[in-house]
C-alpha positions in Angstrom: 132.2 114.6 133.2 130.1 111.8 131.6 129.4 108.8 133.8 130.2 105.3 132.9 126.6 104.3 132.9 126.0 101.1 130.9 129.7 100.3 130.5 130.6 97.9 133.3 128.8 96.5 136.3 131.6 97.7 138.6 131.0 101.3 137.5 127.5 101.3 138.8 126.6 102.3 142.3 124.2 99.9 144.0 122.3 102.4 146.1 118.8 102.6 147.6 116.9 104.7 145.1 115.2 106.6 147.9 118.6 107.9 148.9 118.6 109.9 145.7 114.9 110.4 145.4 113.6 109.0 142.1 112.8 112.4 140.8 116.5 113.4 140.3 117.2 113.4 136.5 121.0 113.2 136.8 123.3 112.1 139.6 127.1 111.7 139.3 129.4 110.3 142.0 133.1 110.1 142.6 132.9 106.7 144.2 132.3 105.6 147.8 132.3 108.5 150.3 132.9 111.0 147.5 130.9 114.1 146.5 127.7 113.7 144.5 126.5 115.9 141.8 122.7 115.6 142.0 120.4 117.7 139.8 117.0 118.9 141.2 114.1 117.7 139.1 112.0 120.8 139.5 114.7 122.9 137.8 115.5 120.3 135.0 114.4 121.8 131.6 115.0 118.6 129.5 111.7 116.7 129.8 112.8 113.5 128.0 116.4 113.3 129.1 117.1 111.7 132.5 119.3 108.9 133.9 118.1 105.6 135.3 120.5 105.5 138.2 123.5 107.3 139.6 126.7 106.7 137.8 130.4 106.9 138.8 132.5 109.4 136.8 134.5 107.8 134.0 137.6 109.6 135.3 137.6 107.5 138.5 139.9 104.4 138.5 137.0 102.0 139.0 135.2 103.2 135.8 135.8 102.2 132.2 135.3 104.6 129.2 132.8 102.8 126.9 133.9 101.8 123.5 132.5 104.0 120.6 129.5 102.3 119.2 126.4 102.9 117.2 123.3 102.7 119.4 121.5 104.7 122.0 123.6 107.7 123.1 124.4 108.5 126.8 121.7 110.8 127.8 124.0 113.8 128.3 124.9 113.6 124.6 121.3 113.7 123.3 121.0 117.5 123.5 123.8 120.0 123.1 122.4 122.2 125.9 122.4 119.6 128.6 126.1 119.8 129.7 126.3 123.6 129.5 123.2 123.8 131.6 124.5 121.4 134.2 128.0 123.0 134.5 126.4 126.4 135.1 123.8 125.3 137.6 123.8 126.0 141.4 123.9 122.2 141.9 127.2 122.0 140.0 128.8 124.9 141.9 127.9 123.2 145.1 129.4 120.0 143.8 132.5 121.8 142.7 133.0 123.4 146.1 132.5 120.0 147.9 134.9 118.3 145.4 137.6 120.8 146.1 137.2 120.3 149.9 137.2 116.5 149.3 140.4 116.6 147.2 142.1 118.9 149.7 141.4 116.5 152.5 142.7 113.6 150.4 145.8 115.6 149.6 146.5 115.7 153.4 145.6 112.0 154.0 146.5 110.2 150.8 147.8 112.7 148.2 148.9 110.2 145.5 145.9 107.9 145.5 144.3 107.3 142.1 140.9 108.5 143.5 142.5 111.8 144.3 143.8 112.1 140.7 140.4 110.9 139.3 138.6 113.6 141.3 140.8 116.3 140.0 140.4 115.0 136.4 136.6 114.9 136.8 136.6 118.5 138.0 138.8 119.6 135.1 136.4 118.0 132.6 133.5 120.1 133.9 135.6 123.3 134.0 136.7 122.6 130.4 133.0 122.4 129.5 132.5 125.8 131.2 135.4 127.3 129.2 137.3 128.1 132.5 140.8 127.7 131.0 142.6 129.6 133.8 141.3 127.4 136.6 141.7 124.2 134.4 145.4 125.0 134.0 145.9 125.4 137.7 144.2 122.0 138.3 146.5 120.5 135.7 149.6 121.9 137.5 148.4 120.2 140.7 147.7 116.9 138.9 151.2 117.0 137.4 152.8 117.5 140.9 150.8 114.6 142.3 151.8 112.2 139.4 155.5 113.2 139.9 155.1 112.5 143.7 153.8 109.1 142.6 156.9 108.4 140.5 155.3 109.1 137.1 152.4 107.6 135.2 154.0 104.2 135.1 153.5 104.0 138.9 149.8 104.5 138.8 147.3 101.7 139.5 147.6 98.6 137.3 144.3 99.4 135.6 145.8 100.1 132.1 143.0 102.5 131.1 143.6 104.8 134.0 146.9 106.1 132.6 145.2 106.5 129.3 142.6 108.7 130.9 145.3 110.9 132.3 146.7 111.3 128.8 143.3 112.2 127.5 142.7 114.9 130.1 146.2 116.2 129.5 145.5 116.5 125.7 142.1 118.1 126.4 143.7 120.7 128.6 146.5 121.3 126.1 144.0 122.0 123.3 141.8 124.3 125.4 144.7 126.3 126.9 146.8 126.3 123.7 149.8 124.7 125.5 151.9 121.5 125.1 150.8 118.3 126.7 152.4 117.9 130.1 153.0 114.1 129.8 154.2 114.1 126.2 157.3 112.2 127.1 155.4 109.3 128.7 154.0 107.2 125.9 150.4 106.2 126.6 149.6 102.5 126.2 146.2 102.0 124.7 144.2 99.4 126.6 144.0 96.1 124.8 140.3 96.2 124.1 140.8 99.5 122.3 143.5 98.3 119.9 141.2 96.6 117.4 139.9 99.7 115.5 140.4 98.5 111.9 136.8 99.6 111.1 137.7 103.2 112.0 139.5 105.8 109.8 141.5 108.4 111.8 142.3 110.7 108.9 141.0 114.3 109.4 141.6 117.8 108.1 144.4 118.1 110.7 146.3 115.0 109.7 146.2 112.1 107.3 148.1 109.7 105.1 145.6 109.7 102.1 143.7 112.2 100.2 140.0 112.4 100.9 139.3 111.9 97.2 140.8 108.3 97.3 139.9 105.1 99.1 139.1 104.4 102.0 136.6 107.3 101.8 133.6 105.8 99.9 130.9 108.0 98.5 128.3 106.0 100.5 129.7 107.8 103.7 130.3 111.3 102.3 129.0 113.0 99.2 131.7 114.3 96.7 131.2 117.9 97.9 131.9 116.9 101.5 135.1 115.0 100.5 136.2 118.1 98.5 135.7 120.3 101.5 137.6 118.0 103.9 140.5 117.9 101.4 140.5 121.7 101.2 140.7 122.0 104.9 143.6 119.5 105.0 145.4 121.6 102.3 144.7 124.7 104.5 146.3 122.9 107.4 149.3 121.9 105.3 149.8 125.4 103.9 148.8 124.3 100.4 147.2 127.0 98.3 143.9 125.7 96.9 140.9 127.2 95.2 137.9 127.0 97.5 135.0 124.9 96.1 131.5 126.4 95.8 130.0 122.9 95.3 126.8 122.3 97.3 126.5 118.9 98.9 123.7 116.9 100.4 122.8 115.5 103.8 123.5 116.5 107.4 127.2 115.4 107.1 127.8 118.0 104.5 126.1 120.8 106.5 128.1 119.9 109.6 131.4 119.8 107.7 130.5 123.0 105.8 129.8 124.9 109.0 133.0 123.6 110.6 135.0 124.6 107.5 133.6 128.1 107.6 134.9 128.5 111.2 138.2 126.8 110.3 138.8 129.2 107.4 138.2 132.2 109.6 140.7 130.9 112.1 143.4 131.1 109.5 142.5 134.7 109.0 143.1 135.4 112.7 139.5 135.1 113.8 139.3 133.4 117.2 137.0 130.3 117.5 134.9 131.9 120.3 134.1 135.1 118.3 130.5 136.0 117.8 130.7 135.7 114.0 131.0 131.9 114.5 128.0 131.7 116.7 125.5 130.8 113.9 127.7 128.1 112.5 128.3 126.6 116.0 124.6 126.6 116.7 123.8 124.9 113.4 126.5 122.2 114.0 125.1 121.5 117.5 121.6 121.2 116.2 122.7 118.8 113.4 125.0 116.7 115.7 122.0 116.0 117.9 120.6 113.9 115.1 121.6 110.3 115.8 121.1 109.2 112.2 124.7 110.2 111.4 126.3 108.4 114.4 127.4 105.4 112.3 129.5 107.8 110.1 131.1 109.6 113.1 132.0 106.3 114.7 133.7 105.2 111.5 135.5 108.5 111.1 136.5 109.7 114.6 139.3 111.9 113.1 136.8 114.0 111.2 134.5 114.2 114.2 137.3 115.4 116.5 138.2 118.1 114.0 134.5 119.2 114.0 134.4 119.3 117.7 
């Protein structure tokens, strides 16, 4: 979904700007001769959010997923309404139809090529954003058949990150469709540049090796009330009966965790995530997550952020 803008020179598309008309606020490509998602400027409602040049989808084999860092966000992540707006726009549906035709043609000509797989993964990422789980599952079935024809993930292109991308989209589909990952038996190898993550703490309310009340969770990152809430959610996950805290915390991090905890508690009472009673908490989380002042915390604690998302 997100382009690899700013990640590597090879992921950029050296194109004449007049081919895309400088008024387009967002353009995403699937590589040379591939379909293009190009938004019309006159319909674009986000005045201060626009891209500098077309980007190639991160799901394509030539692109690299940028390392998490604190700094200017990709422009699609600066407002929680941007991606939902794009994936429900006429431009997206036109792109989707063109991509399906492009993939079908490649299935006849070169079905196991990595570009074919990348195109399917890109389409799935947008359909996940639309909440279209039924169609996403069908695309995943097709991707699995192609990988099997190829001889498994180990036979994919030598770009190590490409196999990792397939595992990522596999996990995303499994989470959104409430199914098991399809490639669970093929261990993903993290690209070398991603192995040095000593500054990050992966513990979350879903899994962890230490209690949130102990190091390495310093009070400079989370207030005591936030750490208490996170531990209560971990206990809830582990089936440990605990008294819910009424302590009021401080800062945006507490408000975000508190809203996520409210939704998480309801889930254990049988309330689906997408139910209307969660709408206010979801809206509040989206508004707060748009504030980039907390980005350093979320980069340091990716496990907590993934639980929130």
